[in-house]
Short mmCIF file of the C-alpha atoms (twelve columns), coordinates in Angstrom:
data_MODEL
# 
_entry.id   MODEL 
# 
loop_
_atom_site.group_PDB 
_atom_site.id 
_atom_site.type_symbol 
_atom_site.label_atom_id 
_atom_site.label_alt_id 
_atom_site.label_comp_id 
_atom_site.label_asym_id 
_atom_site.label_seq_id 
_atom_site.Cartn_x 
_atom_site.Cartn_y 
_atom_site.Cartn_z 
_atom_site.pdbx_PDB_model_num 
ATOM 1   C CA . UNK A 1   5.280   -12.486 16.038  1 
ATOM 2   C CA . UNK A 2   3.388   -10.023 13.855  1 
ATOM 3   C CA . UNK A 3   2.424   -6.703  15.455  1 
ATOM 4   C CA . UNK A 4   -1.225  -5.721  15.858  1 
ATOM 5   C CA . UNK A 5   -2.422  -2.245  14.904  1 
ATOM 6   C CA . UNK A 6   -1.829  -0.872  18.446  1 
ATOM 7   C CA . UNK A 7   1.676   -2.392  18.375  1 
ATOM 8   C CA . UNK A 8   2.169   -0.957  14.896  1 
ATOM 9   C CA . UNK A 9   1.241   2.510   16.126  1 
ATOM 10  C CA . UNK A 10  3.672   2.037   19.018  1 
ATOM 11  C CA . UNK A 11  6.371   1.179   16.483  1 
ATOM 12  C CA . UNK A 12  5.602   4.364   14.559  1 
ATOM 13  C CA . UNK A 13  5.785   6.440   17.733  1 
ATOM 14  C CA . UNK A 14  8.978   4.751   18.904  1 
ATOM 15  C CA . UNK A 15  10.792  5.399   15.626  1 
ATOM 16  C CA . UNK A 16  9.403   8.889   15.225  1 
ATOM 17  C CA . UNK A 17  6.144   9.022   13.283  1 
ATOM 18  C CA . UNK A 18  6.835   12.270  11.461  1 
ATOM 19  C CA . UNK A 19  10.382  11.482  10.414  1 
ATOM 20  C CA . UNK A 20  9.556   7.883   9.467   1 
ATOM 21  C CA . UNK A 21  6.504   8.742   7.399   1 
ATOM 22  C CA . UNK A 22  8.187   11.761  5.817   1 
ATOM 23  C CA . UNK A 23  10.301  9.223   3.935   1 
ATOM 24  C CA . UNK A 24  7.134   8.341   1.975   1 
ATOM 25  C CA . UNK A 25  8.252   5.103   0.381   1 
ATOM 26  C CA . UNK A 26  11.760  6.391   -0.160  1 
ATOM 27  C CA . UNK A 27  14.608  4.393   1.353   1 
ATOM 28  C CA . UNK A 28  15.551  5.483   4.848   1 
ATOM 29  C CA . UNK A 29  19.195  6.531   4.846   1 
ATOM 30  C CA . UNK A 30  20.197  4.479   7.902   1 
ATOM 31  C CA . UNK A 31  17.883  1.530   7.288   1 
ATOM 32  C CA . UNK A 32  18.913  -1.225  4.883   1 
ATOM 33  C CA . UNK A 33  15.282  -2.488  4.655   1 
ATOM 34  C CA . UNK A 34  13.424  -0.767  1.801   1 
ATOM 35  C CA . UNK A 35  9.823   -1.084  0.611   1 
ATOM 36  C CA . UNK A 36  8.682   -0.228  -2.916  1 
ATOM 37  C CA . UNK A 37  5.143   0.081   -4.264  1 
ATOM 38  C CA . UNK A 38  4.406   -1.778  -7.477  1 
ATOM 39  C CA . UNK A 39  0.781   -1.026  -8.352  1 
ATOM 40  C CA . UNK A 40  0.106   2.021   -6.145  1 
ATOM 41  C CA . UNK A 41  2.972   4.525   -6.025  1 
ATOM 42  C CA . UNK A 42  3.462   7.331   -3.512  1 
ATOM 43  C CA . UNK A 43  1.977   10.581  -4.795  1 
ATOM 44  C CA . UNK A 44  0.545   8.449   -7.570  1 
ATOM 45  C CA . UNK A 45  -2.667  8.319   -9.387  1 
ATOM 46  C CA . UNK A 46  -5.246  8.852   -9.928  1 
ATOM 47  C CA . UNK A 47  -5.776  5.111   -10.177 1 
ATOM 48  C CA . UNK A 48  -9.078  3.743   -11.440 1 
ATOM 49  C CA . UNK A 49  -10.946 1.104   -9.423  1 
ATOM 50  C CA . UNK A 50  -14.012 -0.730  -10.736 1 
ATOM 51  C CA . UNK A 51  -16.901 -0.166  -8.315  1 
ATOM 52  C CA . UNK A 52  -18.786 -3.149  -9.769  1 
ATOM 53  C CA . UNK A 53  -16.086 -5.567  -8.617  1 
ATOM 54  C CA . UNK A 54  -16.912 -7.597  -5.494  1 
ATOM 55  C CA . UNK A 55  -13.213 -8.504  -5.052  1 
ATOM 56  C CA . UNK A 56  -11.093 -7.425  -2.096  1 
ATOM 57  C CA . UNK A 57  -8.766  -4.458  -2.544  1 
ATOM 58  C CA . UNK A 58  -5.174  -5.642  -2.922  1 
ATOM 59  C CA . UNK A 59  -1.802  -4.015  -3.424  1 
ATOM 60  C CA . UNK A 60  1.691   -5.269  -4.192  1 
ATOM 61  C CA . UNK A 61  5.037   -4.346  -2.637  1 
ATOM 62  C CA . UNK A 62  8.612   -5.500  -2.975  1 
ATOM 63  C CA . UNK A 63  11.276  -5.357  -0.306  1 
ATOM 64  C CA . UNK A 64  15.079  -5.171  -0.403  1 
ATOM 65  C CA . UNK A 65  17.703  -5.642  2.278   1 
ATOM 66  C CA . UNK A 66  15.258  -6.840  4.921   1 
ATOM 67  C CA . UNK A 67  15.455  -9.607  7.496   1 
ATOM 68  C CA . UNK A 68  13.277  -12.736 7.433   1 
ATOM 69  C CA . UNK A 69  10.153  -11.132 8.936   1 
ATOM 70  C CA . UNK A 70  6.753   -9.724  7.954   1 
ATOM 71  C CA . UNK A 71  5.425   -6.216  7.264   1 
ATOM 72  C CA . UNK A 72  2.174   -5.021  8.785   1 
ATOM 73  C CA . UNK A 73  0.030   -3.275  6.154   1 
ATOM 74  C CA . UNK A 74  -2.676  -0.713  6.857   1 
ATOM 75  C CA . UNK A 75  -4.963  1.090   4.431   1 
ATOM 76  C CA . UNK A 76  -6.233  4.548   5.365   1 
ATOM 77  C CA . UNK A 77  -9.328  5.944   3.653   1 
ATOM 78  C CA . UNK A 78  -9.910  9.646   2.865   1 
ATOM 79  C CA . UNK A 79  -11.667 10.091  6.245   1 
ATOM 80  C CA . UNK A 80  -8.688  8.720   8.184   1 
ATOM 81  C CA . UNK A 81  -10.319 5.378   9.006   1 
ATOM 82  C CA . UNK A 82  -7.794  2.521   9.072   1 
ATOM 83  C CA . UNK A 83  -8.071  -1.177  8.278   1 
ATOM 84  C CA . UNK A 84  -5.352  -3.747  8.774   1 
ATOM 85  C CA . UNK A 85  -4.581  -5.715  5.620   1 
ATOM 86  C CA . UNK A 86  -2.786  -9.042  5.379   1 
ATOM 87  C CA . UNK A 87  0.875   -9.141  6.332   1 
ATOM 88  C CA . UNK A 88  3.544   -9.538  3.672   1 
ATOM 89  C CA . UNK A 89  6.873   -11.364 3.946   1 
ATOM 90  C CA . UNK A 90  9.975   -9.187  3.681   1 
ATOM 91  C CA . UNK A 91  11.981  -11.850 1.845   1 
ATOM 92  C CA . UNK A 92  13.086  -12.844 -0.712  1 
ATOM 93  C CA . UNK A 93  14.350  -9.535  -2.101  1 
ATOM 94  C CA . UNK A 94  12.646  -8.057  -5.180  1 
ATOM 95  C CA . UNK A 95  9.703   -10.479 -5.038  1 
ATOM 96  C CA . UNK A 96  6.133   -9.258  -5.563  1 
ATOM 97  C CA . UNK A 97  4.281   -9.589  -2.236  1 
ATOM 98  C CA . UNK A 98  0.510   -9.038  -2.311  1 
ATOM 99  C CA . UNK A 99  -1.485  -7.745  0.631   1 
ATOM 100 C CA . UNK A 100 -5.265  -8.203  0.773   1 
ATOM 101 C CA . UNK A 101 -7.427  -5.699  2.643   1 
ATOM 102 C CA . UNK A 102 -10.806 -6.428  4.268   1 
ATOM 103 C CA . UNK A 103 -12.350 -3.885  1.917   1 
ATOM 104 C CA . UNK A 104 -14.343 -4.731  -1.199  1 
ATOM 105 C CA . UNK A 105 -13.659 -2.745  -4.347  1 
ATOM 106 C CA . UNK A 106 -17.401 -2.061  -4.638  1 
ATOM 107 C CA . UNK A 107 -17.252 -0.179  -1.308  1 
ATOM 108 C CA . UNK A 108 -14.379 2.102   -2.357  1 
ATOM 109 C CA . UNK A 109 -14.923 5.750   -3.197  1 
ATOM 110 C CA . UNK A 110 -12.913 8.434   -4.946  1 
ATOM 111 C CA . UNK A 111 -10.437 10.414  -2.918  1 
ATOM 112 C CA . UNK A 112 -7.002  10.467  -1.304  1 
ATOM 113 C CA . UNK A 113 -5.982  7.104   0.202   1 
ATOM 114 C CA . UNK A 114 -2.822  5.934   1.966   1 
ATOM 115 C CA . UNK A 115 -1.025  2.687   2.615   1 
ATOM 116 C CA . UNK A 116 1.202   2.311   5.653   1 
ATOM 117 C CA . UNK A 117 3.801   -0.462  5.560   1 
ATOM 118 C CA . UNK A 118 5.703   -1.017  8.786   1 
ATOM 119 C CA . UNK A 119 7.589   -3.637  10.707  1 
ATOM 120 C CA . UNK A 120 10.292  -4.672  13.124  1 
ATOM 121 C CA . UNK A 121 12.561  -6.120  10.410  1 
ATOM 122 C CA . UNK A 122 13.439  -9.168  12.503  1 
ATOM 123 C CA . UNK A 123 14.191  -7.022  15.562  1 
ATOM 124 C CA . UNK A 124 16.736  -5.044  13.511  1 
ATOM 125 C CA . UNK A 125 16.056  -1.533  12.207  1 
ATOM 126 C CA . UNK A 126 12.305  -0.866  12.397  1 
ATOM 127 C CA . UNK A 127 10.726  0.779   9.374   1 
ATOM 128 C CA . UNK A 128 7.603   2.688   8.389   1 
ATOM 129 C CA . UNK A 129 6.713   3.722   4.862   1 
ATOM 130 C CA . UNK A 130 3.650   5.591   3.653   1 
ATOM 131 C CA . UNK A 131 2.264   5.712   0.129   1 
ATOM 132 C CA . UNK A 132 -0.273  8.425   -0.676  1 
ATOM 133 C CA . UNK A 133 -2.329  8.111   -3.842  1 
ATOM 134 C CA . UNK A 134 -5.682  9.074   -5.345  1 
ATOM 135 C CA . UNK A 135 -8.422  6.718   -6.436  1 
ATOM 136 C CA . UNK A 136 -11.126 7.363   -8.981  1 
ATOM 137 C CA . UNK A 137 -13.877 4.828   -8.444  1 
ATOM 138 C CA . UNK A 138 -16.568 4.150   -11.012 1 
ATOM 139 C CA . UNK A 139 -17.939 1.735   -13.559 1 
ATOM 140 C CA . UNK A 140 -15.774 1.054   -16.578 1 
ATOM 141 C CA . UNK A 141 -17.121 2.325   -19.877 1 
ATOM 142 C CA . UNK A 142 -16.531 0.547   -23.147 1 
ATOM 143 C CA . UNK A 143 -16.536 2.580   -26.334 1 
ATOM 144 C CA . UNK A 144 -16.663 1.082   -29.791 1 
ATOM 145 C CA . UNK A 145 -15.246 3.055   -32.653 1 
ATOM 146 C CA . UNK A 146 -15.909 1.933   -36.179 1 
ATOM 147 C CA . UNK A 147 -14.278 3.295   -39.252 1 
ATOM 148 C CA . UNK A 148 -16.507 4.420   -42.049 1 
ATOM 149 C CA . UNK A 149 -15.226 3.515   -45.435 1 
ATOM 150 C CA . UNK A 150 -15.630 5.898   -48.307 1 
ATOM 151 C CA . UNK A 151 -16.086 4.511   -51.783 1 
# 
């Protein structure tokens, strides 16, 4: 059973929100289940996002040492508003797992964003990881440079 956002918050409280999130995408010393960001790294960025894209915001994680379960994924905007994204499987190890958020790229804005990845790890050691990163949102610009030849 996958936890809802209220259950996810309860998990964070039960495992100690401050100590769990202080790990910030670093492996917890006592927990064999690790999460790693592929496209958005903790304290990363700024990352550019195309505001003209109507696609959903997605991000990719890998997991190591986890049980056969799912992670709950939450995106937090610069104002602290949270949206639950699609769950990601914790297995197989070192496999790219994409989460899709109910947030269009053309509704993003520049600022400090966070991803929270948490789960029960198959009723083993619960985990909570947080990735903080900056987004710069705008329209891509194409520049053409031509070389002038001298004769």
